[in-house]
C-alpha positions in Angstrom: 40.5 12.2 -42.5 37.9 14.9 -42.1 36.9 14.6 -45.8 36.6 10.8 -45.5 34.4 11.2 -42.4 32.2 13.8 -44.3 31.8 11.4 -47.2 31.0 8.5 -45.0 28.4 10.5 -43.0 26.6 11.5 -46.2 26.6 8.0 -47.8 25.8 6.0 -44.7 22.5 5.6 -42.8 24.1 7.2 -39.7 22.0 10.4 -39.8 18.7 8.7 -40.2 19.5 6.2 -37.5 20.7 8.9 -35.1 17.5 10.9 -35.6 15.4 7.8 -35.0 17.2 7.0 -31.8 17.1 10.6 -30.6 13.4 10.8 -31.3 12.6 7.5 -29.6 14.6 8.5 -26.5 12.9 12.0 -26.3 9.4 10.5 -26.7 9.9 7.8 -24.1 11.5 10.3 -21.6 8.7 12.9 -22.0 6.1 10.2 -21.7 7.5 9.1 -18.4 8.5 12.5 -17.0 7.2 11.7 -13.5 10.0 9.2 -13.1 12.9 11.6 -13.5 11.5 15.1 -12.8 13.1 15.1 -9.4 16.5 16.2 -10.8 19.4 15.7 -13.1 20.6 12.4 -11.7 17.1 10.9 -12.0 17.0 12.0 -15.6 20.4 10.4 -16.3 19.5 7.2 -14.6 16.1 6.9 -16.3 17.7 7.4 -19.7 20.2 4.7 -18.8 17.3 2.4 -17.9 15.9 3.1 -21.4 19.1 1.7 -22.9 17.0 -1.5 -23.0 15.3 0.2 -26.0 17.9 2.5 -27.3 20.9 0.1 -27.4 19.0 -2.5 -29.5 18.1 0.3 -31.9 21.8 1.1 -32.2 22.6 -2.5 -32.8 20.0 -2.7 -35.6 21.3 0.5 -37.1 24.9 -0.9 -37.3 23.6 -4.2 -38.8 21.6 -2.3 -41.4 24.6 -0.2 -42.3 26.7 -3.4 -42.9 23.8 -4.9 -45.0 23.6 -1.8 -47.1 27.3 -2.0 -48.0 26.9 -5.8 -48.8 23.9 -5.1 -51.0 25.7 -2.3 -52.9 28.6 -4.8 -53.6 31.2 -2.3 -52.5 33.3 -4.9 -50.6 35.4 -5.9 -53.6 35.8 -2.3 -54.6 37.1 -1.3 -51.2 39.3 -4.3 -51.1 40.9 -3.4 -54.4 41.6 0.2 -53.3 45.2 0.9 -52.4 44.3 1.8 -48.8 45.2 -0.2 -45.6 42.1 -1.8 -43.9 42.2 0.6 -40.9 41.7 3.6 -43.3 38.6 1.8 -44.7 37.0 0.8 -41.4 37.9 3.8 -39.2 35.5 6.3 -41.0 32.5 4.0 -40.6 33.4 3.2 -37.0 33.8 6.9 -36.1 30.7 8.2 -37.9 28.4 5.5 -36.5 29.8 6.0 -33.0 29.4 9.7 -33.1 25.9 9.3 -34.5 24.6 7.3 -31.6 26.5 9.4 -29.1 24.9 12.5 -30.5 21.4 10.8 -30.5 21.8 9.8 -26.8 22.8 13.4 -25.8 20.0 14.9 -27.9 17.4 12.8 -26.1 18.8 14.0 -22.8 18.8 17.6 -23.9 15.3 17.3 -25.2 14.1 16.3 -21.8 16.1 18.8 -19.8 13.8 21.9 -20.3 11.2 20.3 -18.0 13.5 20.6 -14.9 16.1 23.2 -15.8 14.2 25.8 -13.7 13.9 23.7 -10.6 16.7 21.1 -10.5 19.6 22.7 -8.6 21.5 19.6 -7.4 24.0 18.5 -10.1 26.5 15.9 -8.7 29.4 14.7 -10.8 27.7 11.3 -10.9 25.4 12.7 -13.5 28.3 13.0 -16.0 29.6 9.5 -15.1 26.1 7.9 -15.6 25.7 9.7 -19.0 29.3 8.8 -20.0 28.7 5.1 -19.4 25.5 5.4 -21.5 27.5 6.8 -24.3 30.1 4.0 -24.2 27.2 1.5 -24.2 25.6 3.1 -27.2 28.9 3.1 -29.1 29.5 -0.6 -28.2 26.0 -1.4 -29.4 26.3 0.2 -32.8 29.8 -1.3 -33.4 28.4 -4.7 -32.4 25.7 -4.3 -34.9 28.3 -3.4 -37.6 30.2 -6.6 -36.8 27.2 -8.9 -36.7 25.9 -7.4 -39.9 29.2 -8.0 -41.6 29.3 -11.6 -40.5 25.6 -12.2 -41.4 24.8 -9.7 -44.2 21.0 -10.4 -44.5 17.9 -8.3 -44.5 16.6 -10.0 -41.3 19.8 -9.4 -39.3 18.9 -5.9 -38.2 15.5 -6.7 -36.7 16.6 -10.0 -35.3 19.6 -8.3 -33.6 17.2 -5.6 -32.1 15.0 -8.3 -30.6 18.0 -10.3 -29.4 19.6 -7.3 -27.9 16.5 -6.3 -26.0 16.2 -9.8 -24.6 19.8 -9.9 -23.5 19.6 -6.5 -21.8 16.3 -7.1 -20.0 15.9 -10.8 -19.2 19.4 -12.3 -19.0 20.6 -10.1 -16.1 17.7 -11.3 -13.9 19.4 -14.8 -14.0 22.5 -13.4 -12.3 22.5 -13.9 -8.5 23.4 -10.4 -7.2 22.2 -6.9 -8.0 25.7 -5.6 -8.4 26.7 -8.2 -10.9 23.5 -7.8 -12.9 23.9 -4.1 -13.1 27.6 -4.4 -14.1 26.8 -6.6 -17.1 23.7 -4.8 -18.3 24.0 -0.9 -18.2 20.2 -0.5 -18.2 19.9 -2.5 -14.9 20.2 -1.0 -11.4 18.8 2.4 -12.6 15.3 2.1 -11.1 14.9 4.8 -8.4 13.2 3.9 -5.1 13.7 7.5 -3.8 14.9 10.8 -5.0 18.1 10.2 -3.2 19.2 7.2 -5.1 22.5 7.2 -7.0 24.9 4.9 -8.8 28.1 4.0 -6.9 31.4 4.8 -8.5 32.4 1.1 -8.4 29.3 0.1 -10.3 29.9 2.8 -13.0 33.5 1.7 -13.3 32.5 -2.0 -13.7 29.8 -1.0 -16.3 32.3 1.1 -18.2 34.8 -1.7 -18.3 32.3 -4.3 -19.5 30.7 -2.0 -22.2 34.3 -1.0 -23.2 35.2 -4.6 -23.6 32.2 -5.2 -25.8 33.1 -2.2 -27.9 36.7 -3.5 -28.3 35.5 -7.0 -29.2 33.0 -5.6 -31.8 35.8 -3.4 -33.3 38.1 -6.5 -33.7 35.2 -8.5 -35.1 34.4 -5.8 -37.6 38.0 -4.8 -38.5 39.7 -8.1 -39.1 40.2 -8.8 -42.8 40.4 -12.6 -42.4 37.5 -14.1 -40.7 39.7 -16.9 -39.3 40.9 -14.3 -36.8 37.4 -13.5 -35.7 37.7 -15.6 -32.5 40.3 -13.0 -31.3 37.3 -10.9 -30.4 36.7 -13.3 -27.5 39.9 -12.1 -25.8 38.7 -8.6 -24.7 35.3 -10.1 -23.7 36.9 -12.7 -21.4 39.3 -10.2 -19.9 36.5 -7.6 -19.5 34.1 -10.1 -17.9 36.7 -11.3 -15.3 37.8 -7.8 -14.3 34.2 -6.5 -14.2 33.1 -9.4 -11.9 36.1 -8.8 -9.6 35.6 -5.0 -9.3 31.8 -4.5 -9.0 30.5 -4.0 -5.5 28.1 -6.7 -4.4 25.8 -7.5 -1.4 25.7 -4.8 1.3 28.4 -2.7 -0.4 26.2 -2.5 -3.5 23.1 -1.6 -1.4 24.9 1.1 0.5 26.2 2.6 -2.7 22.7 3.2 -4.0 22.1 6.1 -1.6 23.5 9.6 -2.0 23.9 11.1 1.5 24.7 14.5 0.0 21.3 14.6 -1.7 19.7 14.0 1.7 21.5 16.9 3.4 19.1 19.7 4.5 19.0 23.1 2.8 17.2 25.6 5.0 15.7 29.1 4.9 17.7 31.8 6.6 14.8 33.3 8.5 12.4 31.7 10.9 10.3 29.7 11.3 13.0 27.6 9.6 11.9 25.3 6.8 14.3 22.7 5.3 14.2 20.5 2.3 16.8 18.0 1.0 19.5 19.2 -1.3 17.9 17.1 -4.0 14.8 19.3 -3.8 16.5 22.6 -3.2 14.8 24.3 -6.1 11.4 23.8 -4.4 12.3 25.5 -1.1 10.6 28.8 -1.9 7.3 27.1 -2.8 7.5 24.7 0.2 8.5 27.3 2.7 5.5 29.5 2.3 3.0 26.6 2.7 4.9 24.9 5.6 5.1 28.2 7.5 1.4 28.7 7.1 0.7 25.2 8.5 3.0 25.9 11.5 1.2 29.2 12.3 -2.1 27.3 12.5 -1.0 24.9 15.2 -2.7 25.4 18.6 0.6 25.4 20.5 4.0 26.9 19.7 6.0 23.8 20.5 6.6 23.0 16.8 8.9 25.7 15.4 10.5 24.1 12.3 9.4 22.0 9.3 11.9 19.6 7.7 11.6 17.3 4.7 11.2 13.6 5.6 14.2 12.0 3.9 13.3 8.4 5.0 14.3 5.7 2.6 13.6 2.0 2.5 16.5 0.7 0.4 18.8 1.0 2.3 16.7 1.9 5.4 17.4 5.4 6.7 15.3 8.0 8.6 15.9 11.4 10.2 16.1 11.6 14.0 12.7 12.6 15.4 12.5 16.0 17.1 9.6 17.3 19.2 10.0 20.8 17.8 10.1 19.7 14.1 7.3 18.7 11.8 8.2 16.3 9.0 6.9 16.7 5.5 7.1 14.5 2.5 8.0 16.2 -0.8 6.7 14.8 -4.0 7.9 16.2 -7.3 5.4 16.4 -10.2 6.1 15.8 -13.9 6.8 19.5 -14.4 9.6 19.5 -11.9 7.6 21.5 -9.4 5.7 20.4 -6.2 3.1 17.8 -7.0 -0.3 18.5 -5.6 0.8 21.6 -3.7 -2.6 21.8 -2.0 -1.8 18.7 -0.1 1.3 20.0 1.6 -0.3 22.0 4.4 -2.8 19.3 5.5 0.0 16.7 5.2 2.3 18.7 7.6 -0.5 19.2 10.1 -1.7 15.5 9.9 1.9 14.4 10.6 2.1 16.5 13.7 -1.3 15.2 15.0 -0.3 11.6 14.1 2.9 11.6 16.2 6.4 10.3 15.6 6.9 7.1 13.5 8.2 5.3 16.6 4.7 5.5 18.2 3.8 2.6 15.9 0.2 1.3 15.9 -0.9 3.8 18.5 -1.1 6.5 15.9 -4.6 7.4 14.9 -4.8 8.8 11.3 -8.6 9.7 11.2 -8.2 11.8 14.3 -5.1 13.5 13.0 -6.9 14.2 9.7 -9.9 15.7 11.3 -7.8 17.9 13.5 -5.6 19.1 10.6 -8.6 20.0 8.4 -10.4 21.8 11.2 -7.4 24.1 11.5 -7.4 24.6 7.7 -11.2 25.2 7.8 -11.6 22.7 5.0 -13.6 19.5 4.9 -11.4 16.4 4.5 -12.4 15.3 1.1 -10.5 13.3 -1.6 -9.1 15.2 -4.5 -6.0 16.7 -6.0 -5.7 19.2 -3.1 -7.0 16.9 -0.4 -7.0 13.3 0.7 -5.8 10.5 -1.6 -8.9 8.6 -0.7 -12.2 9.2 1.2 -12.1 8.9 5.0 -15.7 8.9 6.4 -14.5 8.6 10.0 -12.4 11.7 9.7 -15.2 13.6 8.1 -17.6 12.6 10.9 -15.1 13.9 13.6 -14.4 17.0 11.6 -18.2 17.8 11.5 -18.3 17.3 15.3 -15.5 19.8 15.8 -17.3 22.3 13.5 -20.4 22.0 15.7 -18.5 23.0 18.8 -17.6 26.5 20.0 -14.2 27.5 18.4 -12.5 27.7 21.8 -13.6 24.3 22.8 -12.7 22.8 19.4 -9.3 24.4 19.6 -8.7 23.0 23.1 -9.5 19.5 21.9 -7.2 19.8 18.9 -4.4 20.9 21.3 -5.1 17.8 23.4 -4.7 15.7 20.4 -1.3 17.3 19.6 0.0 16.8 23.1 -1.1 13.2 23.3 0.3 12.4 19.8 3.7 13.7 20.7 3.8 11.5 23.8 2.7 8.4 21.8 -0.7 8.3 23.7 -3.9 7.1 22.2 -5.8 10.0 20.7 -9.1 8.1 20.1 -12.0 10.0 21.6 -10.2 13.2 22.3 -12.0 15.1 19.6 -15.4 13.9 20.7 -14.7 14.4 24.4 -15.2 10.7 25.2 -11.6 9.8 26.0 -11.1 8.0 29.3 
């Protein structure tokens, strides 16, 4: 069997197709590194989302392989050989399957060096998400082989690629529920709304069942010698569709399963002042700790003694419990896997303290908080990579007013802003001394 596989590998288009798929996957992943640089699960989920491109390529590769055999007129030769049909079809199924599996893994490995030095959190879900992707790629190339055998034409491969892309991207949107859509299209449900997103085990199981059913159907369709038995391929599809629809989580269960609470757990420094980041960002703790501590030391009072990452999420809605002695900070990972815009962390921590807790609502005054924070940093609040995301003329005006005061008076006013913000009181006018 090893010799047959070696011969099949040399004579088929598997190697070329695998290289094309691997190269495409690597290019797309590197071009969008900011989407997955937060960690291993983000990388696995992003590559799964790009199955919308990679799976149609695998389909086209399978169809092209079947067309090459048809064009070479080897069907009659193979049929006349004294070998049972399984001995003739197994080598091509195995080589094409291994080819696309290797291509998918190579694309993943080509992207990994960007985050290998910073990504510490490696849940078992990563392996599951990648494994489902491998099953989907195998099913895709086998489906291409089957369709190419049924319609051995030059246009079959490109037509199948376009059709496969449309099926994977557009058809799932017609389904009523996110869980069902994700189950029947392994590229769906992989978009990340936060660095704590995951794929629930029930969703992965449903995806594996459906893609496995497609693989079995394609195998039957490709392997049957008499085309009159081709409708037998519908059996695994029907069974797979029914079981998948029954097992996949839907509604609230699907939404809850999108969040990984372990990724949100705090990982903290051993010494004080304590700085904590989420487990998903554990590799950034040394870089974050130094900047967060510097910000805490600048505060005019000693009431804030810790800095924690803000692990708030919108889908599903979660937020850490507010604490008067803790400053919250938002961690954003750059395309290189390290802290994005590191110069913004200190002013962001201080601005958050002077803004007050989120439950204060509309009473929070961001220009006042910005002016106070940048006065402590002795920097003008200006837009840029290490500053504000956009210009804030009002904050600049108040900052200039503080700079014109005696340092002791300015520091007293900044302390008043801090105390008022923590009590959800209006801070307008406190920096200018005009508060009522």
